[in-house]
Each structure stands twice: as C-alpha cells, then as structure tokens.
C-alpha positions in Angstrom: -13.5 -8.0 -22.2 -11.1 -5.8 -20.4 -10.6 -6.0 -16.4 -8.3 -4.0 -14.2 -6.4 -5.2 -11.3 -5.0 -2.8 -8.4 -2.1 -4.4 -6.7 -0.7 -3.1 -3.6 2.9 -3.4 -3.5 3.7 -2.8 0.0 1.0 -5.6 1.5 0.6 -7.9 -1.7 -3.3 -7.2 -1.5 -5.2 -7.3 -5.1 -8.5 -5.9 -6.0 -10.1 -6.4 -9.3 -13.1 -4.6 -11.0 -13.5 -1.9 -13.7 -11.1 1.1 -13.9 -13.3 3.2 -11.6 -13.8 0.6 -9.0 -10.1 -0.2 -8.7 -9.2 3.6 -8.5 -11.5 4.2 -5.6 -10.3 1.1 -3.7 -6.6 2.2 -4.2 -7.6 5.9 -2.9 -9.4 4.4 0.0 -6.4 2.1 0.6 -3.9 4.7 0.5 -5.9 7.0 2.9 -6.9 4.8 5.4 -4.4 1.9 5.6 -1.1 2.6 3.9 -0.3 6.4 3.0 3.3 5.1 2.0 2.3 2.6 -0.2 2.2 2.7 -4.2 -0.6 0.7 -5.9 -0.3 -0.3 -9.4 -3.4 -0.5 -11.8 -3.1 -3.3 -14.4 -5.0 -3.4 -17.6 -5.7 -6.9 -18.5 -7.3 -9.1 -21.1 -8.0 -12.8 -20.9 -5.0 -15.1 -22.0 -2.8 -11.8 -22.7 0.1 -10.0 -20.8 -1.1 -7.1 -18.6 0.1 -3.8 -18.6 0.5 -1.4 -15.8 -1.6 1.7 -16.8 -1.3 3.7 -13.6 -0.1 4.3 -10.4 -1.7 5.5 -7.3 0.0 7.1 -4.2 -0.5 9.6 -1.7 0.1 12.2 -4.2 -3.1 10.8 -6.5 -3.1 8.6 -9.7 -0.3 8.8 -12.2 -1.1 7.6 -15.8 1.7 5.8 -17.7 1.9 5.5 -21.0 3.6 2.3 -22.4 3.9 0.7 -18.5 5.6 -2.2 -17.6 4.2 -5.4 -19.1 3.0 -8.0 -16.5 3.4 -11.7 -17.7 0.0 -13.6 -17.8 1.5 -16.0 -15.3 1.6 -13.1 -12.6 -2.1 -11.9 -13.8 -3.5 -15.3 -13.2 -1.6 -15.4 -9.6 -3.2 -11.6 -9.1 -6.6 -12.6 -10.2 -6.5 -15.6 -7.6 -5.5 -13.3 -4.7 -8.2 -11.1 -5.6 -10.7 -14.1 -5.3 -11.5 -15.3 -8.9 -9.7 -18.5 -9.2 
C-alpha cells in the first residue's frame, strides 16, 4: 500500500495520508503559516526507500520525475514525527 508524507523543510513538521490530503495540508501550510517554505511530498511503501514526487511552494505544486530517494530510516523517522509510531 502506498502512502504519502509531506515534510515542511523549514519547520520540520510532517503530515501523512493520501496524496490529496498531503497536497491540501501543504497548500494550507504555505498560505497560512510559512509562505517561504518548500514542502516535499514523499511517496513511500512499507520497508522500502521513499521518493520525492513533488514539492509544494508559494508558486504551487511542482511534480518531480525520478525524484530524490529518501532512505527507509528517514521515512521511519518522518512517520514517527507524523504520529504513526
């Protein structure tokens, strides 16, 4: 099963859910709290490395093909920050 994480690089906050949920959270976070932030949207599967599939900024969403790989240990850390561990 695929899940997505949104990682606000400026504050370190993490949100998890489906793609539309994390995209909506990212948009709200940018508009209300930190307009200068860049939020990475990471696609992940259990026991696998994650991959950055999009970045959200004040200009909107920017989809990334063959995005940066995020090691599984960081995915676990982000999941715990999001409240799933």
